[in-house]
DSSP file (Angstrom, degrees, kcal/mol; ACC not computed):
  #  RESIDUE AA STRUCTURE BP1 BP2  ACC     N-H-->O    O-->H-N    N-H-->O    O-->H-N    TCO  KAPPA ALPHA  PHI   PSI    X-CA   Y-CA   Z-CA
    1    1 A F     >        0   0    0      0, 0.0     4,-2.3     0, 0.0     5,-0.2   0.000 360.0 360.0 360.0 -45.4  -56.7  181.8   31.8
    2    2 A L  H  >  +     0   0    0      1,-0.2     4,-2.4     2,-0.2     5,-0.2   0.871 360.0  53.5 -64.6 -35.9  -54.6  183.9   34.1
    3    3 A A  H  > S+     0   0    0      2,-0.2     4,-2.0     1,-0.2    -1,-0.2   0.910 109.6  47.8 -65.0 -41.3  -56.0  182.1   37.2
    4    4 A A  H  > S+     0   0    0      2,-0.2     4,-2.1     1,-0.2    -2,-0.2   0.900 111.6  50.3 -65.5 -40.8  -55.1  178.7   35.7
    5    5 A L  H  X S+     0   0    0     -4,-2.3     4,-2.4     1,-0.2    -2,-0.2   0.894 110.0  50.1 -64.5 -40.5  -51.6  179.9   34.9
    6    6 A A  H  X S+     0   0    0     -4,-2.4     4,-2.4     2,-0.2    -1,-0.2   0.884 109.2  52.4 -64.7 -38.2  -51.1  181.2   38.4
    7    7 A F  H  X S+     0   0    0     -4,-2.0     4,-2.0     2,-0.2    -2,-0.2   0.914 110.5  47.0 -63.8 -43.4  -52.3  177.9   39.8
    8    8 A V  H  X S+     0   0    0     -4,-2.1     4,-2.3     2,-0.2    -2,-0.2   0.905 111.8  51.0 -64.8 -42.3  -49.8  176.0   37.7
    9    9 A A  H  X S+     0   0    0     -4,-2.4     4,-2.2     1,-0.2    -2,-0.2   0.903 109.8  50.1 -62.6 -41.1  -47.0  178.4   38.7
   10   10 A A  H  X S+     0   0    0     -4,-2.4     4,-2.3     2,-0.2    -1,-0.2   0.889 109.8  50.9 -64.7 -38.8  -47.9  177.9   42.4
   11   11 A A  H  X S+     0   0    0     -4,-2.0     4,-2.0     2,-0.2    -2,-0.2   0.916 110.5  48.5 -64.9 -43.0  -47.8  174.1   42.0
   12   12 A L  H  X S+     0   0    0     -4,-2.3     4,-1.8     1,-0.2    -2,-0.2   0.894 111.3  50.7 -64.0 -39.6  -44.4  174.3   40.3
   13   13 A L  H  X S+     0   0    0     -4,-2.2     4,-2.2     1,-0.2    -2,-0.2   0.908 108.5  51.9 -63.6 -42.2  -43.1  176.5   43.1
   14   14 A Q  H  X S+     0   0    0     -4,-2.3     4,-2.6     1,-0.2    -1,-0.2   0.885 106.8  53.4 -63.3 -38.6  -44.4  174.1   45.8
   15   15 A V  H  X S+     0   0    0     -4,-2.0     4,-1.3     1,-0.2    -1,-0.2   0.911 109.8  48.3 -61.8 -42.5  -42.6  171.2   44.1
   16   16 A Q  H  X S+     0   0    0     -4,-1.8     4,-0.7     1,-0.2    -2,-0.2   0.889 111.4  49.9 -66.2 -39.1  -39.3  173.1   44.2
   17   17 A I  H >X S+     0   0    0     -4,-2.2     3,-1.2     1,-0.2     4,-0.6   0.918 106.8  55.3 -64.0 -43.3  -39.8  174.0   47.9
   18   18 A D  H >< S+     0   0    0     -4,-2.6     3,-0.7     1,-0.3    -1,-0.2   0.810 100.2  60.6 -61.1 -30.1  -40.5  170.4   48.7
   19   19 A K  H 3< S+     0   0    0     -4,-1.3    -1,-0.3     1,-0.2    -2,-0.2   0.767 103.1  51.5 -67.9 -24.9  -37.2  169.4   47.2
   20   20 A T  H << S+     0   0    0     -3,-1.2    -1,-0.2    -4,-0.7    -2,-0.2   0.571  84.8 106.0 -90.5  -9.1  -35.3  171.5   49.7
   21   21 A L  S << S-     0   0    0     -3,-0.7     2,-0.0    -4,-0.6    -3,-0.0  -0.447  75.0-113.0 -71.8 142.8  -37.0  170.1   52.8
   22   22 A P        -     0   0    0      0, 0.0     2,-0.7     0, 0.0    -1,-0.1  -0.335  21.1-119.9 -71.4 156.7  -34.9  167.8   55.0
   23   23 A V        -     0   0    0     -2,-0.0     3,-0.1     3,-0.0     0, 0.0  -0.886  32.5-152.3 -96.8 112.6  -35.7  164.1   55.4
   24   24 A F        -     0   0    0     -2,-0.7    69,-0.1     1,-0.1     6,-0.0  -0.472  26.5 -87.7 -85.9 157.6  -36.3  163.5   59.1
   25   25 A P        -     0   0    0      0, 0.0    -1,-0.1     0, 0.0     6,-0.1  -0.282  41.6-123.6 -66.2 148.0  -35.8  160.2   60.8
   26   26 A A    >   -     0   0    0      4,-0.1     3,-1.6    -3,-0.1    66,-0.7  -0.047  46.3 -69.6 -78.6-172.7  -38.5  157.6   60.8
   27   27 A A  T 3  S+     0   0    0      1,-0.3    -1,-0.0    64,-0.1    64,-0.0   0.827 131.1  26.4 -54.0 -45.0  -40.0  156.0   63.9
   28   28 A K  T 3  S+     0   0    0     63,-0.1    40,-1.7    64,-0.1    41,-0.6   0.120 107.9  92.8-109.3  21.4  -37.0  153.8   65.0
   29   29 A Q  E <   -A   67   0A   0     -3,-1.6    63,-3.1    38,-0.3    64,-0.5  -0.718  49.9-165.2-113.0 162.4  -34.3  155.9   63.5
   30   30 A T  E     -Ab  66  93A   0     36,-2.6    36,-2.8    -2,-0.3     2,-0.4  -0.947  13.3-139.6-136.8 159.0  -32.0  158.7   64.6
   31   31 A Q  E     -Ab  65  94A   0     62,-2.3    64,-2.2    -2,-0.3     2,-0.4  -0.974  13.8-169.0-125.4 139.6  -29.9  161.1   62.7
   32   32 A V  E     -Ab  64  95A   0     32,-2.1    32,-2.8    -2,-0.4     2,-0.4  -0.987   6.0-167.0-129.2 134.3  -26.4  162.3   63.6
   33   33 A K  E     - b   0  96A   0     62,-2.5    64,-3.4    -2,-0.4     2,-0.5  -0.982  13.8-151.3-117.6 132.1  -24.3  165.1   62.0
   34   34 A I  E     - b   0  97A   0     -2,-0.4    27,-2.1    28,-0.4     2,-0.5  -0.904   8.5-168.6-109.7 128.8  -20.6  165.2   62.9
   35   35 A T  E     -Cb  60  98A   0     62,-2.8    64,-2.9    -2,-0.5     2,-0.8  -0.972  10.9-151.5-116.4 122.0  -18.7  168.5   62.9
   36   36 A N  E     +Cb  59  99A   0     23,-2.7    22,-1.5    -2,-0.5    23,-0.5  -0.827  19.8 172.0 -95.3 106.4  -14.9  168.4   63.2
   37   37 A L        +     0   0    0     62,-3.5    63,-0.2    -2,-0.8    -1,-0.1   0.415  52.2  91.7 -91.4  -0.3  -13.7  171.6   64.9
   38   38 A G  S    S-     0   0    0     61,-0.5    20,-0.5     2,-0.2     4,-0.1  -0.087  83.0-116.5 -87.5-172.8  -10.2  170.3   65.2
   39   39 A T  S    S+     0   0    0     18,-0.1     2,-0.3     2,-0.1    -1,-0.1   0.408  90.0  69.0-105.5  -1.5   -7.1  170.6   62.9
   40   40 A D  S    S-     0   0    0     16,-0.1    -2,-0.2     1,-0.0    18,-0.1  -0.820  91.0 -97.2-114.8 156.1   -6.7  166.9   62.2
   41   41 A N        -     0   0    0     -2,-0.3    38,-0.7    15,-0.1     2,-0.4  -0.402  42.2-150.8 -62.3 147.7   -8.8  164.5   60.1
   42   42 A A  E     -DE  55  78B   0     13,-2.5    13,-3.2    36,-0.2     2,-0.5  -0.963  10.0-155.9-126.2 143.9  -11.2  162.5   62.3
   43   43 A T  E     -DE  54  77B   0     34,-3.0    34,-2.6    -2,-0.4     2,-0.5  -0.983  10.4-165.8-118.1 126.2  -12.6  159.0   61.8
   44   44 A I  E     -DE  53  76B   0      9,-3.2     9,-2.8    -2,-0.5     2,-0.5  -0.954   1.4-166.4-114.8 124.1  -15.9  158.1   63.5
   45   45 A N  E     -DE  52  75B   0     30,-2.6    30,-2.5    -2,-0.5     2,-0.7  -0.952  13.1-146.8-109.5 122.6  -17.0  154.5   63.8
   46   46 A F  E  >> -DE  51  74B   0      5,-3.1     4,-3.0    -2,-0.5     5,-1.0  -0.806  42.7-103.7 -86.5 117.0  -20.6  154.0   64.8
   47   47 A L  E  45S+ E   0  73B   0     26,-3.0    25,-2.8    -2,-0.7    26,-1.3  -0.696  97.2  38.4-102.8 148.5  -20.5  150.8   66.9
   48   48 A P  T  45S-     0   0    0      0, 0.0    -1,-0.2     0, 0.0    -2,-0.1   0.179 127.2 -69.1 -88.3 115.8  -21.2  147.9   66.6
   49   49 A Q  T  45S+     0   0    0      1,-0.1    -2,-0.2     2,-0.1     3,-0.1   0.791  91.5 133.0  44.4  46.5  -19.9  148.0   63.0
   50   50 A L  T  <5S-     0   0    0     -4,-3.0     2,-0.3     1,-0.3    -3,-0.2   0.913  70.7 -29.3 -87.8 -48.1  -22.7  150.2   61.7
   51   51 A Q  E   < -D   46   0B   0     -5,-1.0    -5,-3.1     2,-0.0     2,-0.4  -0.978  47.9-139.5-168.1 152.7  -20.9  152.8   59.6
   52   52 A T  E     -D   45   0B   0     -2,-0.3     2,-0.4    -7,-0.2    -7,-0.2  -0.981  16.5-170.6-123.9 136.4  -17.6  154.7   59.4
   53   53 A E  E     -D   44   0B   0     -9,-2.8    -9,-3.2    -2,-0.4     2,-0.5  -0.991  10.8-154.3-127.7 133.8  -17.3  158.4   58.6
   54   54 A N  E     -D   43   0B   0     -2,-0.4     2,-0.5   -11,-0.2   -11,-0.2  -0.928  15.5-167.0-104.5 128.5  -14.1  160.4   57.8
   55   55 A V  E     -D   42   0B   0    -13,-3.2   -13,-2.5    -2,-0.5     3,-0.1  -0.966  11.2-141.5-123.9 121.9  -14.4  164.1   58.6
   56   56 A M    >   -     0   0    0     -2,-0.5     3,-1.2   -15,-0.2   -20,-0.3  -0.319  43.6 -76.7 -71.9 160.0  -11.9  166.6   57.4
   57   57 A P  T 3  S+     0   0    0      0, 0.0   -20,-0.2     0, 0.0    -1,-0.1  -0.300 114.6   8.1 -59.3 141.2  -10.9  169.5   59.7
   58   58 A M  T 3  S+     0   0    0    -22,-1.5     2,-0.3   -20,-0.5   -21,-0.2   0.776 109.8 104.4  58.8  32.1  -13.4  172.3   60.0
   59   59 A T  E <   -C   36   0A   0     -3,-1.2   -23,-2.7   -23,-0.5     2,-0.3  -0.854  55.4-143.5-132.0 170.8  -16.1  170.4   58.0
   60   60 A S  E     -C   35   0A   0     -2,-0.3   -25,-0.2   -25,-0.2     2,-0.2  -0.926  13.0-125.9-131.4 156.7  -19.3  168.6   58.8
   61   61 A T        -     0   0    0    -27,-2.1     2,-0.1    -2,-0.3     3,-0.1  -0.475  34.1-103.7 -86.3 168.4  -21.0  165.5   57.4
   62   62 A D        -     0   0    0     -2,-0.2   -28,-0.4     1,-0.1     2,-0.3  -0.357  61.6 -69.0 -74.3 173.0  -24.6  165.5   56.2
   63   63 A Y        -     0   0    0    -30,-0.1     2,-0.5    -2,-0.1   -30,-0.2  -0.527  52.4-147.6 -67.3 132.0  -27.1  163.9   58.6
   64   64 A I  E     -A   32   0A   0    -32,-2.8   -32,-2.1    -2,-0.3     2,-0.5  -0.899   7.3-141.7-104.6 125.6  -26.4  160.2   58.8
   65   65 A T  E     +A   31   0A   0     -2,-0.5     2,-0.3   -34,-0.2   -34,-0.2  -0.778  28.7 167.9 -93.8 127.0  -29.5  158.0   59.4
   66   66 A L  E     -A   30   0A   0    -36,-2.8   -36,-2.6    -2,-0.5     2,-0.7  -0.925  44.8-100.6-133.3 156.5  -29.1  155.1   61.8
   67   67 A E  E >>  -A   29   0A   0     -2,-0.3     4,-1.2   -38,-0.2     3,-1.1  -0.716  33.6-147.3 -75.2 118.0  -31.3  152.6   63.6
   68   68 A A  T 34 S+     0   0    0    -40,-1.7    21,-0.3    -2,-0.7     3,-0.2   0.841  93.1  55.6 -60.1 -36.9  -31.4  154.0   67.1
   69   69 A S  T 34 S+     0   0    0    -41,-0.6    -1,-0.3     1,-0.2   -40,-0.1   0.749 108.0  49.1 -71.0 -22.3  -31.7  150.6   68.8
   70   70 A Q  T <4 S+     0   0    0     -3,-1.1     2,-0.5     2,-0.0    -1,-0.2   0.753  88.0  92.9 -87.7 -25.2  -28.5  149.3   67.1
   71   71 A L     <  +     0   0    0     -4,-1.2    18,-0.3    -3,-0.2     3,-0.1  -0.582  39.9 156.2 -76.3 118.9  -26.3  152.3   67.9
   72   72 A Q        -     0   0    0    -25,-2.8    15,-2.1    -2,-0.5     2,-0.3   0.748  58.6 -13.7-111.5 -37.9  -24.4  151.6   71.2
   73   73 A S  E     -EF  47  86B   0    -26,-1.3   -26,-3.0    13,-0.3     2,-0.4  -0.963  54.4-120.5-159.0 171.7  -21.2  153.7   71.0
   74   74 A L  E     -EF  46  85B   0     11,-2.8    11,-2.8    -2,-0.3     2,-0.6  -0.968  11.4-153.2-121.9 138.5  -18.9  155.9   69.0
   75   75 A S  E     -EF  45  84B   0    -30,-2.5   -30,-2.6    -2,-0.4     2,-0.5  -0.967  16.6-166.3-108.6 119.8  -15.2  155.3   68.3
   76   76 A I  E     -EF  44  83B   0      7,-3.2     7,-2.1    -2,-0.6     2,-0.4  -0.929   7.7-179.9-112.0 122.6  -13.5  158.6   67.6
   77   77 A T  E     +EF  43  82B   0    -34,-2.6   -34,-3.0    -2,-0.5     2,-0.3  -0.985   9.2 160.1-125.1 126.8  -10.0  158.6   66.2
   78   78 A Y  E >   -EF  42  81B   0      3,-2.1     3,-2.2    -2,-0.4     2,-0.2  -0.978  67.0 -27.4-144.8 134.9   -7.9  161.7   65.3
   79   79 A G  T 3  S-     0   0    0    -38,-0.7    22,-0.0    -2,-0.3     0, 0.0  -0.470 125.0 -34.3  60.3-130.9   -4.2  161.8   64.9
   80   80 A N  T 3  S+     0   0    0     -2,-0.2     2,-0.3    -3,-0.1    -1,-0.3   0.199 119.2  99.3-104.4  14.8   -2.8  159.0   67.0
   81   81 A M  E <   +F   78   0B   0     -3,-2.2    -3,-2.1     2,-0.0     2,-0.3  -0.788  46.5 175.5-102.9 145.6   -5.5  159.4   69.7
   82   82 A S  E     +F   77   0B   0     -2,-0.3     2,-0.3    -5,-0.2    -5,-0.2  -0.997   4.7 172.7-147.4 143.2   -8.6  157.3   70.0
   83   83 A K  E     -F   76   0B   0     -7,-2.1    -7,-3.2    -2,-0.3     2,-0.5  -0.994  20.6-142.2-149.9 152.5  -11.5  157.0   72.4
   84   84 A V  E     -F   75   0B   0     -2,-0.3     2,-0.4    -9,-0.2    -9,-0.2  -0.951  18.3-171.0-115.4 131.7  -14.8  155.2   72.6
   85   85 A E  E     -F   74   0B   0    -11,-2.8   -11,-2.8    -2,-0.5     2,-0.1  -0.983  22.5-125.8-126.3 132.9  -17.9  156.8   74.1
   86   86 A A  E     -F   73   0B   0     -2,-0.4     2,-0.4   -13,-0.2   -13,-0.3  -0.472  32.8-168.9 -68.6 145.5  -21.3  155.3   74.9
   87   87 A I        -     0   0    0    -15,-2.1     2,-0.5    -2,-0.1    -2,-0.0  -1.000  18.3-169.5-142.5 138.1  -24.1  157.0   73.2
   88   88 A E        -     0   0    0     -2,-0.4     2,-0.4     2,-0.0   -16,-0.1  -0.948  13.4-177.8-129.7 111.8  -27.9  156.9   73.6
   89   89 A L        -     0   0    0     -2,-0.5     2,-0.1   -21,-0.3   -18,-0.1  -0.885  23.3-122.8-112.3 140.6  -29.9  158.7   71.0
   90   90 A L    >   -     0   0    0     -2,-0.4     3,-0.9     1,-0.1   -62,-0.0  -0.433  33.0 -97.0 -80.0 152.8  -33.7  158.9   71.0
   91   91 A N  T 3  S+     0   0    0      1,-0.2   -61,-0.2    -2,-0.1   -63,-0.1  -0.326 104.0  16.9 -63.5 149.4  -35.9  157.7   68.2
   92   92 A E  T 3  S+     0   0    0    -63,-3.1     2,-0.3   -66,-0.7    -1,-0.2   0.774 101.6 116.9  60.5  31.9  -37.1  160.3   65.6
   93   93 A T  E <   -b   30   0A   0     -3,-0.9   -62,-2.3   -64,-0.5     2,-0.4  -0.894  55.9-137.8-128.3 159.4  -34.5  162.9   66.7
   94   94 A R  E     -b   31   0A   0     -2,-0.3     2,-0.3   -64,-0.2   -62,-0.2  -0.915  21.3-172.5-114.0 142.8  -31.5  164.7   65.0
   95   95 A H  E     -b   32   0A   0    -64,-2.2   -62,-2.5    -2,-0.4     2,-0.5  -0.978  15.9-150.7-135.4 146.4  -28.2  165.3   66.8
   96   96 A T  E     -b   33   0A   0     -2,-0.3     2,-0.6   -64,-0.2   -62,-0.2  -0.985  11.9-161.0-117.1 124.7  -25.1  167.2   66.0
   97   97 A L  E     -b   34   0A   0    -64,-3.4   -62,-2.8    -2,-0.5     2,-0.5  -0.921   4.0-161.4-107.5 114.7  -21.8  165.9   67.5
   98   98 A A  E     -b   35   0A   0     -2,-0.6     2,-0.3   -64,-0.2   -62,-0.2  -0.846  11.5-174.8 -96.3 127.4  -19.0  168.5   67.6
   99   99 A I  E     -b   36   0A   0    -64,-2.9   -62,-3.5    -2,-0.5   -61,-0.5  -0.912   7.5-174.7-121.8 151.1  -15.5  167.0   68.0
  100  100 A K              0   0    0     -2,-0.3   -22,-0.1   -63,-0.2   -64,-0.0  -0.979 360.0 360.0-146.7 130.0  -12.2  168.7   68.5
  101  101 A S              0   0    0     -2,-0.4   -23,-0.1   -61,-0.1    -1,-0.0   0.476 360.0 360.0 -77.8 360.0   -8.7  167.2   68.6
């Protein structure tokens, strides 16, 4: 009886552990996390027109999953400044982009 109970407890523990594991990008996807180290709000546009993220100062987004082949550049806007940067991210990888105004 105790062995069966221990087996059930181990299974329940494994289910809880599995819930905390990150979801990694699939074959043709990439993931990007944006960290705003500046003092102004930042707006990031994944171009061409894929997604827009607003990031408060001293905060980060969760990982954003995108199709790697579609992502060509980033438009970063903070305050009244804006710039566009070409970006090439590999499939099945995670990236953290730190920005500072």
